[in-house]
N, C-alpha and C positions, 0 to 999 in steps of 0.2 A: 504494500500500500503506499503510495505516494502521501507523505505527510506535510511537505512544503506548504506553508500557510493554513496547514489544517488548525483549527480551534480545539485542543485537546485538553478537557478536565482531566486532571490526574490527581486522583484521591489516594491516600495513604490511611490505613486503619491500623488497629494496635498490635500486628504481627512485627515488633520492634525487631526482631533479630535479623529482618531481611531489608532494613534501610539502608544499611550500606551497599546493598546491591541494586536496590530500588532507585535510588537516588541518581546513579550514573545513567539509569535509562531516561530519567527525566532530561539530564544533560544531552545525550544522545538525540532525543527527539528535539530538542531547541537547537542543537547545532545543524539539525537537517532542515531547519526551517519551520518547525511545529512553533505554535504559539499555546504555550501551556498555562493554564487557568490551573494553580494549585489549590488543594483542598486536604483538608486533615479533619479527622475524627476529633472528639473532645480529648480522649487519651493520649493520641499520637501527636496532639499538639502540646500538650501539657504535661505529662508524665518524663520524669528521667529514669532510665531504667540502666541495668549493667550494660546496655549495648550502646548508650549515649545519652546525652542531655538535650532533653528537648528544644532548648533554645539554640543550641549548635545546629540541629537539623533544620529548625525553623529558618536561621540565615542562611545556611546553605543552599535551600530551595528557592528561597526569595531571590538570592543572588542570582542563581540558574536562571530563574525564570522572568526576573526584574519586574514581579508584582508579589503583592501582599496575599498571604495565604487566607483562603475563606476557612473561617473554623467556627463558626456561628450557625445555627439554623436560620436566622435571620438573613444571614448573607448569602446562603446557598440557595433560598427561595427563588430568587429573580433569574437564576441560570436558564430554567426553561423558557418563562415568558420572555425574558430578553433575546432568546436564542444564542446565548453567550457560547455553547459548545458544538461542535461537530460530531465529535465521538467522546466517551468518557472511559477512562481507565481506572479501574480500582485495583490497585497493587502496592502492598500485598491485600488481599481481600480476606479477611478473617472469616472463620467459619461462622462467629456470630454476627457479622455485617450479612453475609450470605444468606443466614438463617433469616433474619430480619425482614431484608429485602424481599424474600420469596414470600413473606406473611405480611407484606405491607406494613411493617412496623417502622415508622420515620421519626426517630428519635435522636439521631446525631446529625452533623452537618454533611457527612458523606452519604447517609441515607436521604437526606432531603435533596443533596445535589443530585443524586440518582434519580430519584422520583421526578424533579422537577425537569432533568434531561430527558426523561422516558416521555413527558407529555408531547414532545416534538417527535415521538416516533423515530428517535435516533437509538443508535448502538451503545452497549455498553459492554467492556471488556472486564471481566473480572479474574484474576489471575494471581498466582503466587510466582514469585521469582526465587529460584535457588541458584 
């Protein structure tokens, strides 16, 4: 798939152990000309873990994308109505996020972003990066 000029919502959930592998994918897409809209769940945005400090991940992602991370439900809701994304990637996509999306439980910024994006009948890619 050609990504140049594609508006990609890129959402991270709480599978913290894969952040060091996921962030380079954001950088790769940016270098190929994609316009990344970064989104993080509450936990991925705020929790420090043995895999790194939230603030450091936030700074790195915002530096790569040149955009502030969407990290509240209120910020994520306009994604669909304003048609901000062509495709959405949720990576890492935790089992918790997958199950909530399947049951239409919208209680995190990532889930709201996905629901809002789906209003426009656009695709979501959920994946785990190993």
